[in-house]
C-alpha positions in Angstrom: 0.0 0.0 0.0 1.5 3.4 -1.0 1.5 6.4 1.2 -1.3 8.2 -0.6 -3.7 5.3 -0.2 -2.8 4.8 3.4 -3.3 8.5 4.1 -6.7 8.5 2.4 -7.8 5.4 4.3 -6.7 7.1 7.6 -8.6 10.2 6.9 -11.6 8.2 5.7 -11.6 6.1 8.9 -11.5 9.2 10.9 -14.5 10.8 9.2 -16.4 7.5 9.4 -15.7 7.1 13.2 -16.8 10.7 13.9 -20.0 10.2 11.8 -20.8 7.1 13.8 -20.5 8.8 17.2 -21.9 12.2 16.1 -25.6 11.6 16.8 -25.5 9.5 20.0 -22.7 11.6 21.6 -24.2 14.9 20.5 -27.6 13.8 22.0 -25.8 12.8 25.2 -24.1 16.2 25.5 -27.5 17.9 25.1 -29.0 15.7 27.8 -26.0 16.5 30.1 -26.7 20.2 30.0 -30.5 20.1 29.9 -31.1 17.5 32.6 -32.8 18.8 35.8 -31.3 16.0 37.8 -28.0 16.2 39.8 -25.9 13.2 40.5 -25.0 12.4 44.1 -21.3 13.2 43.6 -22.2 16.5 42.0 -24.5 17.4 44.9 -21.6 16.7 47.2 -19.3 19.1 45.2 -22.0 21.8 45.3 -22.2 21.5 49.1 -18.4 21.7 49.5 -18.2 25.0 47.5 -21.5 26.3 48.9 -23.4 26.6 45.6 -27.1 26.2 45.1 -27.3 24.2 41.9 -30.9 25.1 41.2 -30.3 28.9 41.3 -29.8 30.2 37.7 -27.6 33.2 36.9 -27.9 36.3 34.8 -25.2 36.7 32.2 -23.1 39.1 34.2 -23.3 36.8 37.3 -22.3 33.9 35.1 -19.4 35.9 33.8 -18.2 36.8 37.3 -18.2 33.2 38.2 -16.1 32.3 35.1 -13.6 35.1 35.9 -13.4 34.3 39.7 -12.9 30.6 39.0 -10.2 31.3 36.5 -8.4 33.9 38.7 -8.3 31.4 41.6 -7.0 28.7 39.2 -4.2 31.0 37.9 -3.1 31.9 41.4 -3.2 28.3 42.6 -1.3 27.0 39.7 1.3 29.8 39.9 1.8 29.0 43.6 2.2 25.3 42.8 4.9 26.0 40.2 6.8 28.4 42.3 6.8 26.0 45.3 7.5 22.9 43.3 10.8 22.1 45.0 9.1 22.0 48.4 6.4 19.5 47.4 6.4 15.7 47.0 7.1 14.0 43.7 9.1 17.0 42.6 11.9 14.8 41.3 14.3 17.4 42.6 13.1 20.0 40.1 13.8 23.7 40.9 10.9 26.1 41.3 9.7 27.7 38.0 11.0 31.3 37.5 8.4 34.0 38.2 7.8 35.1 34.5 7.7 31.5 33.3 5.4 30.4 36.1 3.0 33.3 35.2 3.1 32.3 31.5 2.5 28.7 32.3 -0.3 29.3 34.8 -2.1 31.6 32.4 -1.5 29.3 29.5 -3.1 26.2 31.1 -6.0 28.1 32.7 -6.9 29.7 29.4 -6.8 26.3 27.6 -3.8 27.6 25.5 -1.1 25.3 27.0 1.7 27.2 25.4 5.0 25.9 26.8 8.3 27.9 27.0 10.0 25.0 28.8 10.9 21.3 28.4 8.4 19.4 30.4 10.5 16.4 31.3 13.4 18.6 32.5 11.4 21.3 34.4 8.2 19.8 35.8 7.9 17.2 38.6 5.1 14.6 38.7 3.0 16.6 41.1 3.1 19.7 39.0 2.1 17.7 36.0 -0.7 15.8 37.6 -2.2 18.2 40.2 -1.4 21.3 38.3 -1.3 21.0 34.5 -3.6 17.9 34.1 -6.3 19.4 36.4 -6.4 22.6 34.4 -6.6 20.5 31.2 -10.0 19.3 32.6 -11.5 22.4 34.0 -10.4 24.8 31.3 -12.1 22.6 28.7 -15.2 22.4 30.9 -15.2 26.3 31.1 -15.2 26.5 27.3 -18.2 24.1 27.1 -20.1 26.0 29.8 -19.8 29.3 27.9 -20.9 27.6 24.6 -23.9 26.1 26.3 -24.8 29.5 27.9 -24.8 31.1 24.4 -27.0 28.3 23.1 -29.4 28.9 25.9 -29.4 32.6 24.8 -30.8 31.5 21.4 -33.1 28.9 22.9 -34.7 30.9 25.7 -37.1 33.8 25.5 -38.0 36.8 27.7 -35.6 35.8 30.5 -32.4 37.1 32.0 -31.2 33.6 33.1 -28.6 31.5 31.3 -28.1 28.6 33.7 -25.6 28.1 36.5 -21.9 28.2 35.7 -20.9 25.9 38.6 -23.4 23.3 37.5 -22.2 23.5 33.8 -18.6 23.3 35.0 -19.1 20.2 37.2 -21.2 18.4 34.6 -18.7 19.0 31.9 -16.0 17.4 34.0 -17.9 14.6 35.7 -20.3 13.5 33.0 -18.2 14.2 29.8 -14.5 14.6 30.2 -13.7 12.2 33.1 -15.4 9.1 31.7 -14.0 9.5 28.2 -10.5 10.3 29.6 -10.5 7.0 31.6 -11.4 4.9 28.6 -9.0 6.9 26.3 -6.1 6.6 28.8 -6.5 2.8 28.8 -6.5 2.7 25.0 -3.3 4.8 24.9 -1.6 2.6 27.5 -2.5 -0.4 25.5 -1.0 1.3 22.5 2.3 1.8 24.3 2.0 5.3 25.9 3.9 5.5 29.2 2.0 5.6 32.6 4.0 5.4 35.8 5.5 7.4 38.7 9.1 6.4 38.0 12.0 8.7 38.4 14.2 9.3 35.3 16.4 6.2 34.7 19.9 6.3 33.3 20.8 3.4 31.1 23.7 2.4 28.9 23.1 2.3 25.2 24.4 -0.4 22.7 27.0 2.1 21.6 28.4 2.3 25.1 27.0 5.8 26.0 24.5 6.8 28.6 20.9 7.9 28.1 18.4 9.2 30.6 14.9 7.8 30.1 12.2 9.9 31.8 8.9 8.2 32.9 5.8 9.6 34.4 2.0 9.7 34.3 2.0 10.4 30.6 -1.2 8.6 29.3 -3.5 10.2 31.8 -2.3 13.6 30.8 -2.1 12.8 27.1 -5.7 11.8 26.8 -7.1 15.0 28.3 -4.6 17.0 26.5 -6.2 15.9 23.2 -9.8 15.4 24.4 -10.0 18.9 26.0 -8.2 20.5 23.0 -5.4 21.6 25.4 -2.2 20.6 23.7 0.5 20.9 26.4 2.9 18.0 26.2 4.4 15.9 29.0 7.7 16.0 27.0 9.2 18.8 25.0 8.7 17.0 21.8 5.0 16.7 22.5 3.1 14.1 20.5 6.2 13.5 18.3 7.8 11.8 21.4 7.4 8.0 21.2 6.3 7.9 24.9 3.4 10.1 24.1 2.5 8.9 20.7 4.3 5.6 19.9 2.7 4.5 16.5 0.2 5.3 13.8 -2.6 3.7 15.8 -2.2 6.0 18.8 -1.7 8.9 16.4 -5.1 8.2 14.9 -6.7 7.9 18.3 -5.3 11.2 19.4 -6.6 12.9 16.3 -10.0 11.4 16.9 -10.0 12.6 20.5 -9.2 16.2 19.4 -12.2 16.2 17.1 -14.7 14.2 19.2 -16.3 17.0 21.3 -16.0 19.9 18.9 -17.6 18.0 16.0 -20.4 16.7 18.3 -21.3 20.0 20.0 -23.2 21.2 16.9 -25.6 18.2 17.3 -26.1 19.2 20.9 -26.7 22.8 19.8 -29.4 21.6 17.3 -31.1 19.5 20.0 -31.1 22.4 22.6 -32.6 24.9 20.1 -35.2 22.4 18.9 -34.0 22.1 15.3 -31.2 19.6 14.6 -30.9 20.9 11.0 -29.3 24.0 12.5 -26.6 21.9 14.0 -26.0 20.1 10.8 -25.6 23.4 9.0 -23.0 24.6 11.5 -21.2 21.3 11.3 -21.2 21.4 7.5 -19.5 24.8 7.5 -16.9 23.6 9.9 -16.3 20.5 7.7 -15.8 22.6 4.6 -13.2 24.7 6.3 -11.4 21.7 7.9 -11.3 19.6 4.7 -10.1 22.6 2.7 -7.3 23.3 5.1 -6.3 19.6 5.3 -6.1 19.4 1.5 -4.1 22.6 1.2 -1.6 21.7 3.9 -1.1 18.2 2.6 -0.7 19.4 -1.0 1.9 22.0 0.2 3.9 19.3 2.0 3.7 16.8 -0.9 4.8 19.4 -3.4 8.0 20.0 -1.2 9.3 23.0 -3.2 13.0 23.9 -2.6 16.3 22.3 -3.6 16.8 20.2 -0.4 13.3 18.7 -0.2 13.4 18.0 -3.9 16.7 16.2 -3.6 15.4 14.2 -0.6 12.1 13.4 -2.4 9.9 14.6 0.4 9.5 17.5 2.9 10.3 15.2 5.8 12.4 17.7 7.9 10.8 17.9 11.3 8.5 15.0 10.7 8.5 11.5 12.2 9.0 8.7 9.8 6.5 6.6 11.6 3.8 9.1 10.7 4.9 10.4 7.3 3.4 13.3 5.4 -0.2 12.3 5.7 -0.1 11.4 9.4 1.7 14.7 10.1 -0.6 17.0 8.1 -3.7 15.3 9.4 -2.5 15.9 12.9 -1.2 19.4 12.2 -4.5 20.5 10.5 -6.5 19.1 13.4 -4.5 20.6 16.2 -4.5 24.1 14.6 -8.2 23.9 13.7 -9.3 22.8 17.1 -7.2 25.1 19.3 -5.3 22.0 20.7 -1.8 23.1 20.0 -0.4 19.5 20.2 2.1 18.6 17.5 3.5 15.4 16.2 5.8 17.3 13.8 7.7 20.5 13.8 5.4 23.2 12.2 8.4 25.5 11.9 10.0 23.0 9.5 6.9 22.8 7.2 7.1 24.4 3.8 6.3 28.1 3.8 2.8 27.5 2.5 2.1 24.5 4.6 3.0 26.4 7.8 0.9 29.3 6.4 -2.1 27.0 6.4 -1.6 26.1 10.1 -1.3 29.9 10.8 -4.5 30.6 8.8 -6.4 27.9 10.7 -5.8 29.8 13.9 -6.5 33.2 12.4 -9.9 32.0 11.4 -10.7 31.9 15.1 -10.3 28.1 15.3 -13.9 27.4 14.3 -13.2 24.4 12.0 -14.4 22.8 14.3 -12.5 24.8 17.0 -11.7 24.1 20.6 -14.0 22.4 23.1 -16.8 24.9 23.4 -14.9 27.8 22.0 -15.3 26.5 18.4 -19.1 26.3 18.7 -19.5 29.8 20.2 -17.0 31.2 17.7 -18.9 29.8 14.8 -22.3 30.9 16.2 -20.9 34.5 16.4 -19.9 34.2 12.7 -23.4 32.8 11.9 -24.8 36.1 13.3 -22.5 38.0 11.0 -23.6 35.8 8.1 -27.3 36.5 8.7 -26.5 40.2 9.1 -24.8 40.3 5.8 -27.7 38.5 4.2 -30.1 41.0 5.8 -28.2 43.9 4.3 -28.5 42.3 0.9 -32.3 42.2 1.0 -32.9 45.2 3.1 -34.5 43.7 6.2 -33.7 43.2 9.8 -31.6 40.0 10.1 -32.8 37.2 12.2 -31.2 34.0 13.5 -33.2 31.2 15.2 -36.1 33.6 15.7 -34.0 36.3 17.3 -33.6 39.7 15.8 -30.0 40.8 15.3 -30.2 44.4 16.4 -27.6 47.2 16.9 -26.7 45.9 20.4 -26.1 42.4 19.2 -24.0 43.6 16.2 -21.8 45.8 18.4 -21.0 42.9 20.6 -20.3 40.7 17.6 -18.1 43.4 16.0 -16.1 43.7 19.1 -15.7 39.9 19.3 -14.4 39.8 15.8 -11.9 42.7 16.3 -10.5 41.9 19.8 -8.3 38.9 18.9 -6.9 40.3 15.7 -6.0 43.5 17.6 -4.2 41.5 20.2 -2.3 39.5 17.6 -1.3 42.4 15.3 -0.4 44.8 18.2 1.6 42.2 20.0 3.5 41.2 16.8 4.2 44.8 15.9 5.6 45.5 19.4 7.8 42.4 19.3 9.2 43.3 15.9 9.7 47.0 16.9 11.6 46.2 20.1 15.1 44.8 20.2 14.2 42.4 23.0 11.5 40.9 20.8 13.7 40.6 17.7 16.6 39.1 19.6 14.6 35.8 20.0 14.1 35.3 16.3 16.2 32.4 14.9 15.6 33.0 11.2 15.9 36.4 9.5 13.5 37.8 6.9 10.0 36.6 6.1 10.3 33.4 8.2 11.4 35.3 11.2 8.3 37.5 10.9 6.2 34.3 10.6 7.7 32.9 13.8 6.6 36.0 15.8 3.2 36.2 14.1 2.6 32.5 14.8 3.5 33.0 18.5 1.0 35.8 19.1 -1.6 34.1 16.9 -1.3 30.9 18.9 -1.4 32.7 22.2 -4.4 35.0 21.4 -6.4 32.2 19.9 -5.6 29.9 22.8 -3.9 27.3 20.6 -0.5 26.8 22.1 1.5 25.4 19.1 4.6 27.2 18.0 7.1 27.9 15.3 9.7 26.8 17.7 12.6 28.6 16.0 11.5 31.5 18.2 13.1 31.6 21.7 10.0 32.3 23.7 11.6 31.7 27.2 12.4 35.3 27.8 10.7 37.8 30.2 9.4 39.7 27.2 7.7 36.8 25.6 6.6 35.0 28.8 4.8 38.2 30.0 3.7 39.4 26.6 2.3 36.1 25.4 0.7 35.6 28.8 -1.2 38.9 28.5 -2.2 37.9 24.9 -3.6 34.6 26.3 -5.6 36.4 28.9 -7.1 38.9 26.5 -7.7 36.3 23.8 -9.6 34.1 26.3 -11.6 36.3 28.5 -12.5 39.3 26.4 -14.3 37.1 23.8 -16.0 35.1 26.7 -17.2 38.4 28.1 -18.7 39.5 24.8 -20.2 36.0 24.1 -22.0 36.0 27.5 -23.3 39.5 27.0 -24.6 38.5 23.6 -26.3 35.5 25.2 -28.0 37.7 27.8 -29.2 40.1 25.1 -30.6 37.2 23.0 -32.3 35.4 25.9 -34.2 38.6 26.8 -35.8 38.9 23.4 -39.3 37.9 22.3 -38.9 35.5 19.4 -40.3 36.6 16.0 -42.1 34.3 13.6 -40.4 33.2 10.4 -41.8 34.7 7.2 -41.2 34.2 3.5 -38.4 36.7 3.7 -36.5 34.9 6.5 -33.2 33.4 5.6 -33.2 29.6 5.9 -30.2 28.9 8.1 -30.2 25.2 7.6 -29.7 25.0 3.9 -26.6 24.7 1.7 -26.8 28.4 0.7 -26.3 29.4 4.3 -23.5 26.9 4.8 -21.6 28.5 1.9 -22.4 32.0 3.2 -21.1 31.1 6.6 -17.9 29.5 5.3 -17.3 32.5 3.0 -17.9 35.0 5.8 -15.4 33.1 8.0 -12.7 33.2 5.3 -13.4 36.9 4.3 -13.3 38.1 7.9 -9.9 36.5 8.5 -8.6 37.3 5.0 -9.3 41.0 5.2 -7.8 41.2 8.7 -4.7 39.2 8.3 -3.9 39.1 4.6 -1.2 42.0 4.8 0.6 40.1 7.7 0.4 36.8 5.8 1.7 38.5 2.7 4.8 39.6 4.5 5.3 36.3 6.2 4.5 32.8 4.8 3.2 34.1 1.4 6.4 36.1 0.7 8.5 33.1 1.8 6.5 30.7 -0.3 7.0 32.7 -3.5 10.6 33.5 -2.9 
């Protein structure tokens, strides 16, 4: 079997598996967040934290709960990292420096999981398990909670209540993430992923030298890293390391885990608003963008322009031979389209256009299908833009799911669309203008610009992958990227919850002959086109100076 056939079969099996679980799992997600019943373990958790699970919250109260929980999480993780050397299972690791601890704490709480350190050399087992892995769970649950709150804004009428954040958070962890993580971890262990509490072992190689083999609770962190679209690796090489991702089978499982929840949430959305066709339309737009990116990235890597790749016969620099081109681009497209940030190959070593596709995936807002929760609410915001554009074309007030898109809603949507690009472009501009920012660039010229642009795009969009030629372990980048992560996570969440509150307060309007059908192929095309145009108009000048300039040189 040649590489092309194997790659197509791998992608086909992935699509088939996601199609099989889409309906039952999407329906289950809808039941999780709509059920009036609380499990016994959940009631115990509510009593511990003093929460009334039956008391619903207004959008601003819901937001304050999100921000308060996230602030406490950042402070707790920061303290754990700074005090690592005084805690058990530290493996003798030193405390994390203040600027790096700030960056790491913000990174994992915001579901970014950007890492400016080598995990196996810096983090002890307790920091990995009680710090980073815990945030992998709860940061993903926060994203799902915000998405569900926005869906309730569309589904509910004449109310100021959007649910209870603490209930949504607990249910996301207890009923969704934990059960799948247990099963997924067992699958990864069966596939060869390491899971132990061993200290690093020094062994003698066949050549007579010495090599240190680091162990640890890898599988338990690897599964939630992918399932929660987090991306932070136990090892510096991330999913290119054989202890995290030993073979093509585990590679496929990890890709499936990244796509599982984001591709099923549109079904839950359709169920919660009472029209599953709406969910299929959102999913179709996501699929069009995802498959287009996968095709473009794979084609760019297979074309392997340049003298060295042509002489070698393939663009295999930075890629694992056990995965090849197809296994690498399938993983790379998925991780940058789902805000995961995990890598099984070095994106910095991709061809200029192949790396540009990874960059564009993030610039689209990671909505194809996006992160856990964040992909759905990002695409719903773009759906509002699409119906607004359609309304302008026919000269009528736009509507979506029976809710009028008025001036207030469009102001919130416009701010949502502008905030992340502003963070990316301002941050990139400052880094390139200041000597301390330029000093971290490994490669001069267009590729050096792409490295900095990729870093701020990854941080602001809460992805976490990197063009690793950039030395990001400096006070400037640790603090600057940390601030970009905070702005890129919590400003959009604030605007999404405000939009949800505004929509929930409305009286629904009846559909007429002039109402745009938002479940047909015309709307799918319009939504995909709006997504591309919004990103294209915003980022095209920066892309032209970076990956596009390098690609045509």
